[in-house]
C-alpha positions in Angstrom: 169.5 183.9 41.0 172.2 182.3 38.9 172.3 178.6 38.0 174.9 177.7 40.6 173.0 179.3 43.4 169.8 177.7 42.3 171.5 174.3 42.3 172.9 174.8 45.8 169.5 175.8 47.1 167.9 172.7 45.5 170.6 170.5 47.0 169.9 171.9 50.5 166.2 171.4 50.0 166.5 167.8 49.0 168.9 167.1 51.9 166.4 168.5 54.4 163.6 166.4 52.8 165.9 163.4 53.1 166.3 164.2 56.8 162.5 164.4 57.2 162.1 161.0 55.4 164.7 159.4 57.7 162.9 160.8 60.7 159.8 159.0 59.5 161.8 155.8 59.0 163.3 155.9 62.5 160.0 156.7 64.2 158.0 154.0 62.3 160.8 151.6 63.0 160.3 152.0 66.7 156.5 151.7 66.2 157.0 148.4 64.3 159.4 147.0 66.9 158.4 148.4 70.3 154.6 148.7 69.8 153.9 146.1 67.1 156.4 143.6 68.5 158.3 142.9 65.3 161.8 141.4 66.1 164.6 143.8 65.2 166.4 141.5 62.7 163.0 140.8 61.0 162.2 144.5 60.8 165.6 145.3 59.2 165.2 142.5 56.7 161.6 143.5 55.7 162.6 147.2 55.6 165.3 146.6 53.0 163.3 144.0 51.2 160.6 146.6 50.5 163.2 149.2 49.6 164.8 146.7 47.3 161.5 146.0 45.5 161.0 149.8 45.1 164.4 150.2 43.5 164.3 147.2 41.2 162.8 149.3 38.3 165.8 151.7 38.7 168.3 148.8 38.6 166.6 147.4 35.5 166.8 150.7 33.7 170.5 151.1 34.6 171.2 147.7 33.0 173.8 145.1 33.8 176.6 147.5 33.0 176.0 149.3 36.2 177.1 146.2 38.1 180.5 145.8 36.5 183.3 145.6 39.1 186.8 144.4 39.6 186.5 144.3 43.4 183.6 142.0 44.2 185.2 141.1 47.6 185.4 144.7 48.7 181.9 145.3 47.6 180.8 142.3 49.6 182.6 143.5 52.8 181.0 147.0 52.4 177.6 145.5 52.1 178.1 143.1 55.1 179.3 146.1 57.3 176.3 148.1 56.1 173.9 145.3 56.9 175.4 144.8 60.4 175.2 148.5 61.0 171.5 148.4 60.0 170.9 145.5 62.5 172.7 147.4 65.3 170.7 150.5 64.5 167.3 148.8 64.4 168.1 146.8 67.6 168.9 150.0 69.4 165.6 151.6 68.4 163.8 148.3 69.3 165.3 148.4 72.8 163.9 151.9 73.4 167.0 154.0 72.8 165.4 157.5 72.3 165.4 158.6 68.7 167.1 161.9 69.5 169.9 160.2 71.5 170.4 157.5 68.8 170.7 160.1 66.0 173.2 162.2 68.0 175.3 159.1 68.7 175.3 157.8 65.2 176.6 161.3 64.1 179.9 160.1 65.5 180.5 158.1 62.3 182.8 160.7 60.7 185.2 160.3 63.6 185.4 156.6 63.0 186.0 157.3 59.3 188.9 159.6 60.2 190.5 157.0 62.5 189.9 154.2 60.0 191.4 156.2 57.1 194.6 156.6 59.1 194.8 152.9 60.0 193.6 151.2 56.8 194.1 153.8 54.1 197.4 155.2 55.5 196.1 158.8 55.5 197.8 161.3 57.8 195.8 162.1 60.9 196.6 165.8 61.5 196.3 167.5 64.9 193.1 169.1 63.7 191.6 165.7 63.0 192.6 164.4 66.4 191.0 167.5 68.0 187.7 166.9 66.1 187.8 163.2 67.1 188.4 164.1 70.8 185.6 166.7 70.9 183.2 164.2 69.2 184.2 161.5 71.8 183.6 163.9 74.6 180.2 164.8 73.1 179.3 161.0 72.9 180.3 160.5 76.6 178.2 163.4 77.7 175.2 161.8 75.9 175.8 158.3 77.2 176.7 159.5 80.8 178.3 156.1 81.6 178.7 157.0 85.3 175.0 157.2 85.9 172.9 154.4 87.2 170.5 154.6 84.2 173.2 153.8 81.7 173.0 150.5 79.7 175.2 148.7 77.2 172.1 148.9 74.9 172.9 152.6 74.5 176.1 151.6 72.7 174.2 150.1 69.8 173.9 153.4 67.9 177.7 153.9 68.3 178.2 150.3 67.0 176.1 151.2 64.0 178.2 154.4 63.5 181.4 152.4 63.6 180.1 149.7 61.2 178.8 152.3 58.8 182.1 154.1 59.0 183.8 150.9 57.9 181.4 150.7 55.0 182.2 154.3 54.0 186.0 153.4 54.0 185.3 150.5 51.7 183.3 152.8 49.4 186.1 155.4 49.5 188.6 152.7 48.4 186.2 151.5 45.7 185.6 154.9 44.2 189.3 155.2 43.5 188.8 152.6 40.8 185.1 152.3 40.0 182.0 154.4 39.3 179.5 155.6 41.9 176.7 153.8 40.0 178.4 150.4 40.4 178.9 151.1 44.1 175.3 152.1 44.6 173.9 149.2 42.7 175.9 146.6 44.6 174.8 148.1 48.0 171.1 148.2 47.2 171.0 144.8 45.5 172.9 142.9 48.2 171.6 144.4 51.4 168.2 142.6 51.4 169.8 139.1 50.9 172.3 139.6 53.7 169.6 140.9 56.1 167.6 137.8 55.1 170.3 135.5 56.5 170.6 137.6 59.6 166.8 137.5 60.2 166.3 133.7 59.8 166.7 132.9 63.5 164.0 135.4 64.5 161.6 134.7 61.7 161.0 136.3 58.3 157.2 137.1 58.3 155.1 139.6 60.2 152.3 138.2 62.2 149.7 141.0 62.1 148.3 143.5 59.6 149.7 146.4 61.8 153.2 145.0 61.5 152.8 144.6 57.7 151.6 148.1 57.0 154.1 149.7 59.4 157.2 148.0 58.1 156.0 148.5 54.5 155.8 152.2 55.2 159.3 152.1 56.7 160.6 150.4 53.5 159.0 152.9 51.1 160.4 155.8 53.2 163.8 154.2 53.2 163.9 154.1 49.4 162.5 157.6 49.2 165.1 158.9 51.7 167.9 157.3 49.6 166.5 158.8 46.5 166.4 162.3 48.1 170.0 161.9 49.2 171.0 161.1 45.6 169.1 164.2 44.4 170.9 166.4 47.0 174.4 165.2 46.0 173.5 165.4 42.3 172.5 169.0 42.6 175.2 170.5 44.8 178.7 169.9 46.1 178.8 167.3 49.0 180.7 169.7 51.3 177.9 172.3 50.9 174.9 170.0 51.4 176.3 167.8 54.2 175.8 170.3 57.0 172.1 170.2 56.2 172.1 166.5 57.1 172.4 167.6 60.8 168.8 169.0 60.5 167.7 165.4 60.9 168.5 165.6 64.6 165.8 168.1 65.6 163.4 166.5 63.0 163.9 163.1 64.7 163.4 164.6 68.1 160.2 166.3 67.0 158.9 163.0 65.5 159.7 161.2 68.7 158.0 163.8 70.8 154.8 163.7 68.6 154.6 159.9 68.5 156.0 158.8 71.8 155.8 162.0 73.9 159.5 161.8 74.8 162.1 164.5 74.7 165.9 164.0 75.3 167.5 165.3 78.5 169.6 168.5 78.4 172.9 166.7 78.3 171.9 165.2 74.9 171.6 168.7 73.4 175.0 169.6 74.8 176.7 166.4 73.5 174.9 166.7 70.1 176.2 170.3 69.8 179.8 169.1 70.4 179.4 166.2 67.9 177.8 168.4 65.2 180.3 171.2 65.7 183.3 168.8 65.5 182.0 167.0 62.5 181.2 170.2 60.6 184.8 171.4 61.5 186.2 168.2 60.1 184.0 168.4 57.0 185.1 172.0 56.2 188.7 171.2 56.8 188.6 168.2 54.5 186.9 170.3 51.9 189.6 173.0 52.0 192.3 170.3 51.9 190.7 168.7 48.8 190.4 172.0 47.0 194.0 172.9 47.8 195.2 169.6 46.5 193.1 170.1 43.3 
């Protein structure tokens, strides 16, 4: 096996491990909020506080040079959008949106990125992009099934998280035109916890039981681990190659939800998820081909 093939295999391996770590994050997040009774904003704050503590040694090693930026306002907007996305995501899990359904719906984020790039970055939205967005939208509607009596606006929270995280991705895309990835990562990690602190003040900042403490501490450690594994994946192989392996997190989250809560998503979730995953993979491959042709 040559060096390039080995690097690609390692990248895929780290991405799958990241998906497993995120499955643990999402499952324990629901345990902390639904079973232990921790308010969703408090859970989000403590999750990223613990993750922040874990990454402080990394930030110190990187030094102050990693924080240099000419666009502090855009960094701030990106972090605010990311924090609001976290709040929407955790609130959805706290209100018993099934993990498999939530993961499938949050996979619509690339379609929001496509639309936002056309509106805010003035990129051309080709017919292929519109087709991918339309198929992804249909997949989301199949999962939500808004015409059924069991549908609730709470089910829209994962989509809200997807839209907010898409906005954060657009900010990052604009920042990377001028600044280094290390500066972008440092600002995100170092500012998420303080912003989540402000959002959590109304609901309280401290856990009230040992079970809440240990559960949310595990969520924070797994969050830092998952982000580290993502970094390893992108460092070892091309993003267009490893990104499809990110979809492995859907069955991993469903498996974790079944083991812990004994729940499985209905058949329509699988159909909708297949449409969303297929459309996003099509979009990813097309963007990769376009980028290579431009290069």
